[in-house]
C-alpha positions as CSV (number, residue, x, y, z in Angstrom):
1,M,-20.8,6.5,65.5
2,L,-22.8,4.5,62.9
3,H,-22.7,7.4,60.5
4,R,-18.9,7.6,61.0
5,K,-18.4,3.9,60.3
6,F,-20.7,4.2,57.2
7,Y,-18.7,7.2,56.0
8,F,-15.4,5.3,56.2
9,R,-16.9,2.3,54.6
10,I,-18.1,4.4,51.6
11,R,-14.8,6.2,51.4
12,R,-12.8,2.9,51.4
13,S,-15.1,1.6,48.7
14,L,-14.6,4.7,46.6
15,I,-10.8,4.6,47.0
16,C,-10.8,0.9,46.0
17,A,-13.0,1.6,42.9
18,F,-10.7,4.5,42.0
19,L,-7.6,2.4,42.3
20,Y,-9.1,-0.3,40.2
21,I,-10.1,2.1,37.5
22,L,-6.6,3.7,37.6
23,F,-4.9,0.2,37.3
24,F,-7.1,-0.7,34.4
25,A,-6.4,2.6,32.6
26,L,-2.7,2.2,33.0
27,A,-2.8,-1.4,31.9
28,Y,-5.1,-0.7,29.0
29,P,-4.6,3.0,28.1
30,L,-7.3,3.1,25.4
31,S,-9.9,0.5,24.6
32,S,-10.2,-0.5,20.9
33,H,-13.6,1.1,20.8
34,A,-12.3,4.4,22.3
35,A,-9.2,4.3,20.1
36,F,-11.5,3.8,17.0
37,G,-13.6,6.8,18.0
38,L,-10.5,8.9,18.6
39,E,-9.0,8.0,15.2
40,K,-12.3,8.3,13.4
41,K,-12.5,12.0,14.1
42,H,-9.4,12.5,12.0
43,F,-11.0,10.9,9.0
44,D,-14.2,13.1,9.2
45,L,-12.7,15.9,7.1
46,L,-11.4,13.3,4.6
47,V,-14.9,11.9,4.2
48,E,-16.3,15.3,3.6
49,R,-13.6,16.0,1.0
50,L,-14.3,12.7,-0.8
51,V,-18.0,13.4,-0.9
52,K,-17.4,16.9,-2.2
53,D,-15.2,15.4,-5.0
54,G,-18.2,13.3,-6.2
55,F,-18.1,10.0,-4.2
56,D,-21.4,8.7,-3.0
57,Q,-21.9,9.9,0.6
58,K,-23.6,6.8,2.0
59,H,-21.0,4.5,0.5
60,I,-18.0,6.6,1.8
61,E,-19.5,7.1,5.2
62,K,-20.3,3.3,5.5
63,T,-16.7,2.5,4.4
64,Y,-15.1,4.8,7.0
65,S,-17.4,3.8,9.8
66,S,-16.0,0.3,9.6
67,Q,-13.8,-0.8,12.5
68,K,-11.3,-2.0,9.9
69,V,-10.5,1.6,9.2
70,H,-7.6,2.9,11.4
71,L,-4.5,5.0,11.2
72,E,-1.6,3.1,9.4
73,T,1.2,4.6,11.5
74,K,3.6,1.7,11.3
75,G,3.4,1.5,7.6
76,I,3.9,5.2,6.9
77,A,6.7,5.3,9.4
78,L,8.5,2.7,7.2
79,F,7.6,4.5,4.0
80,S,8.8,7.9,5.4
81,V,12.4,6.5,5.8
82,H,12.4,4.2,2.8
83,R,15.7,4.2,1.0
84,E,15.9,2.2,-2.3
85,A,19.7,1.8,-2.0
86,K,19.3,-0.2,1.2
87,L,17.3,-3.0,-0.4
88,N,19.0,-6.3,-1.1
89,Y,18.2,-6.9,-4.8
90,N,21.0,-9.5,-5.1
91,Q,18.6,-12.0,-3.5
92,F,16.6,-12.2,-6.7
93,L,19.6,-13.4,-8.6
94,S,20.0,-16.5,-6.6
95,R,19.8,-19.9,-8.3
96,S,16.6,-20.7,-6.4
97,N,14.8,-17.5,-7.5
98,I,15.9,-17.8,-11.1
99,R,14.7,-21.4,-11.1
100,K,11.3,-20.3,-9.8
101,A,11.2,-17.6,-12.4
102,K,11.8,-20.1,-15.2
103,N,9.0,-22.2,-13.7
104,Y,6.8,-19.1,-13.8
105,L,7.6,-18.6,-17.5
106,E,6.4,-22.1,-18.2
107,Q,3.3,-22.0,-16.0
108,H,2.1,-18.7,-17.5
109,K,3.5,-19.1,-21.0
110,E,0.1,-18.4,-22.7
111,A,-0.5,-15.1,-20.9
112,L,3.1,-14.1,-21.4
113,K,3.0,-15.0,-25.1
114,N,-0.2,-13.0,-25.6
115,A,1.3,-10.0,-23.8
116,E,4.5,-10.2,-25.8
117,K,2.5,-10.3,-29.1
118,E,0.1,-7.5,-28.2
119,F,2.5,-5.1,-26.4
120,G,5.9,-6.0,-27.7
121,V,7.4,-6.6,-24.3
122,E,9.7,-9.6,-23.7
123,K,8.3,-12.2,-21.4
124,E,11.5,-12.4,-19.5
125,I,11.3,-8.7,-18.6
126,I,7.7,-9.1,-17.4
127,T,8.6,-12.1,-15.3
128,A,11.6,-10.2,-13.9
129,V,9.3,-7.4,-12.7
130,I,6.9,-9.9,-11.1
131,L,9.8,-11.7,-9.4
132,V,11.2,-8.5,-7.8
133,E,7.9,-6.9,-7.0
134,T,6.0,-9.7,-5.4
135,R,8.1,-12.8,-5.6
136,L,6.1,-14.1,-8.5
137,G,2.8,-13.2,-7.0
138,T,3.3,-14.7,-3.6
139,S,3.9,-11.6,-1.5
140,F,1.7,-8.5,-1.9
141,G,2.4,-6.6,1.4
142,N,0.4,-6.6,4.6
143,S,-0.7,-3.0,4.7
144,S,-4.3,-2.0,4.1
145,I,-4.3,0.1,1.0
146,L,-7.3,2.2,2.2
147,N,-5.7,2.8,5.6
148,T,-2.3,3.6,4.2
149,L,-3.5,6.2,1.6
150,S,-6.1,7.6,4.0
151,T,-3.5,8.2,6.7
152,M,-1.2,9.9,4.4
153,A,-4.1,12.0,2.9
154,I,-5.1,13.4,6.3
155,L,-1.6,14.7,6.9
156,S,-2.7,17.9,5.1
157,N,-4.5,18.8,8.3
158,P,-2.0,20.1,11.0
159,K,-3.9,18.5,13.9
160,S,-4.1,15.2,12.2
161,R,-0.4,15.4,11.2
162,D,0.5,16.0,14.9
163,F,-1.7,13.1,16.0
164,V,-0.1,10.7,13.5
165,W,3.4,11.9,14.3
166,E,2.8,11.1,18.0
167,R,1.7,7.6,17.2
168,M,4.3,6.7,14.7
169,S,6.9,4.1,15.4
170,K,9.7,5.4,17.5
171,S,12.1,3.6,15.2
172,V,11.9,6.2,12.5
173,E,15.3,7.7,11.7
174,H,14.3,11.4,11.3
175,N,12.8,14.1,13.5
176,K,9.5,15.9,13.2
177,K,11.0,18.5,10.8
178,D,12.0,15.8,8.4
179,F,8.6,14.1,8.8
180,N,6.8,17.4,8.0
181,A,8.9,17.8,4.8
182,W,8.1,14.3,3.8
183,A,4.4,14.8,4.6
184,D,4.3,18.0,2.6
185,K,5.4,16.0,-0.5
186,K,3.2,13.0,0.0
187,T,-0.2,14.1,1.4
188,E,-1.8,15.5,-1.9
189,W,-0.2,12.7,-3.9
190,A,-1.8,10.2,-1.5
191,Y,-5.2,11.8,-1.7
192,L,-5.1,11.4,-5.5
193,E,-4.1,7.8,-5.2
194,L,-6.9,7.3,-2.6
195,K,-9.5,8.6,-5.0
196,A,-8.2,6.4,-7.7
197,F,-8.3,3.4,-5.4
198,L,-11.9,4.0,-4.4
199,E,-12.9,4.6,-8.0
200,Y,-11.2,1.3,-9.0
201,T,-12.7,-0.8,-6.3
202,Q,-16.1,0.6,-6.9
203,K,-15.8,0.0,-10.7
204,E,-14.7,-3.6,-10.2
205,N,-17.1,-4.2,-7.3
206,M,-14.3,-4.9,-4.8
207,D,-14.3,-4.3,-1.1
208,P,-11.7,-1.6,-0.4
209,L,-11.5,-2.7,3.2
210,V,-9.9,-6.1,2.5
211,I,-7.2,-5.2,-0.1
212,N,-3.7,-5.2,1.2
213,G,-0.5,-4.0,-0.5
214,S,2.8,-2.2,0.2
215,Y,3.3,0.5,2.8
216,A,3.4,3.0,-0.1
217,G,-0.1,1.9,-1.3
218,A,0.9,-0.2,-4.3
219,M,-1.2,-3.3,-5.0
220,G,-1.4,-6.5,-6.9
221,I,1.0,-8.9,-8.6
222,G,2.8,-6.0,-10.4
223,Q,2.5,-3.5,-7.5
224,F,0.6,-0.8,-9.4
225,M,-0.3,2.5,-7.7
226,P,-4.1,3.1,-8.1
227,T,-3.7,6.0,-10.5
228,N,-1.7,3.7,-12.8
229,V,-4.4,1.0,-12.4
230,L,-7.0,3.4,-13.8
231,K,-4.8,4.5,-16.7
232,L,-2.9,1.4,-17.7
233,A,-4.2,-1.8,-16.1
234,M,-5.6,-4.4,-18.6
235,D,-8.0,-7.2,-18.7
236,G,-5.5,-9.9,-19.8
237,N,-7.8,-12.9,-19.5
238,K,-10.7,-11.1,-21.3
239,D,-13.3,-11.9,-18.5
240,G,-14.6,-8.3,-18.5
241,R,-12.8,-7.3,-15.2
242,V,-9.4,-5.9,-14.3
243,D,-8.1,-7.8,-11.4
244,L,-4.4,-7.1,-10.6
245,F,-4.3,-10.2,-8.3
246,N,-5.0,-12.3,-11.4
247,H,-1.8,-13.3,-13.2
248,A,-3.1,-12.8,-16.8
249,D,-4.3,-9.3,-15.9
250,A,-1.1,-8.4,-14.1
251,I,1.1,-9.7,-17.0
252,A,-0.9,-7.7,-19.6
253,S,-0.9,-4.6,-17.3
254,I,2.9,-4.6,-16.8
255,A,3.4,-5.0,-20.5
256,N,1.0,-2.2,-21.3
257,Y,2.7,0.1,-18.7
258,L,6.1,-0.5,-20.2
259,K,4.8,0.0,-23.8
260,A,3.1,3.2,-22.7
261,H,6.5,4.5,-21.5
262,G,8.4,3.7,-24.6
263,W,9.1,0.0,-24.8
264,K,9.2,-1.4,-28.3
265,P,10.3,-4.7,-29.8
266,G,14.1,-4.7,-30.4
267,I,14.9,-1.6,-28.4
268,K,18.5,-1.3,-27.2
269,R,19.6,-1.8,-23.6
270,G,20.0,1.9,-22.9
271,K,16.4,2.6,-23.9
272,K,15.2,-0.5,-21.9
273,Y,17.0,1.0,-18.9
274,Q,15.2,4.4,-19.2
275,V,11.8,2.7,-19.6
276,L,12.3,0.5,-16.6
277,L,13.3,3.5,-14.5
278,R,9.7,4.7,-15.0
279,Y,8.5,1.6,-13.2
280,N,10.7,2.2,-10.2
281,Y,13.3,5.0,-10.2
282,S,16.2,3.0,-8.9
283,K,19.4,2.0,-10.7
284,Y,19.7,-1.0,-8.4
285,Y,16.2,-2.1,-9.3
286,V,16.6,-1.7,-13.1
287,N,20.1,-3.4,-13.2
288,T,18.5,-6.4,-11.3
289,L,15.6,-6.7,-13.8
290,L,17.9,-6.7,-16.8
291,E,20.2,-9.3,-15.2
292,I,17.3,-11.5,-14.3
293,A,16.0,-11.2,-17.9
294,E,19.4,-12.2,-19.3
295,Q,19.6,-15.3,-17.1
296,L,16.0,-16.3,-18.0
297,K,17.0,-16.2,-21.7
298,G,20.2,-18.2,-21.1
């Protein structure tokens, strides 16, 4: 009889324990630690590839072992359905924004004057770019550059691609076939941008884990992609560093970018149009920049 009571007592305890665990699992499907471990597996091949391509193994392994590293599924979900035509560029032509841009011209007149003299790019155009890209250096984007580019880079692996797809925002406007087509175009591009980002942050002694930008991986006041940072970013304030979150550096970098793509003093509007398309291939974007510049001159 005692054995039987003891048996039922044990069974009742086990059932209660099981129900508690089940409740906890349903309420909290995956602890942050477990989720980190699950996601980390998908970065292992990426780490190996980066090391094979010449990055220091200890540095890369330390970077990707951080709990700040995770899949940026929300950001790439937005990027994968990005449509330039849907953006409201008219907002930048408001009286308030034009007034702020004129204040920016005055506040950074020395850096703008130097860039205009060295690269031949009008200060109004440079200011227009900064207004549209980051609201005059006040809004850089909230996505981790490292996580964004790393997540897109692992899409070359079928298992990782499926894993990312399952965790993407349900608000995306396309199906898996469309996502696969987008991923095919972006994954190698993202890997090259990731390598450039890691090279840049290492060169300038920056922590890659704390730099945020757009959901496409663009960074800084002028929203440069990392490969363009390496090729065209400039040290505008002559302090020996290239920091695209510094206004003088960003101003010089934008001017150098436009010059490198054909901008010259006195060029006609049609040529300006073609050069600005190289910054962002959108007619809406370019028309807005030119209109802002005209209003700043007026």
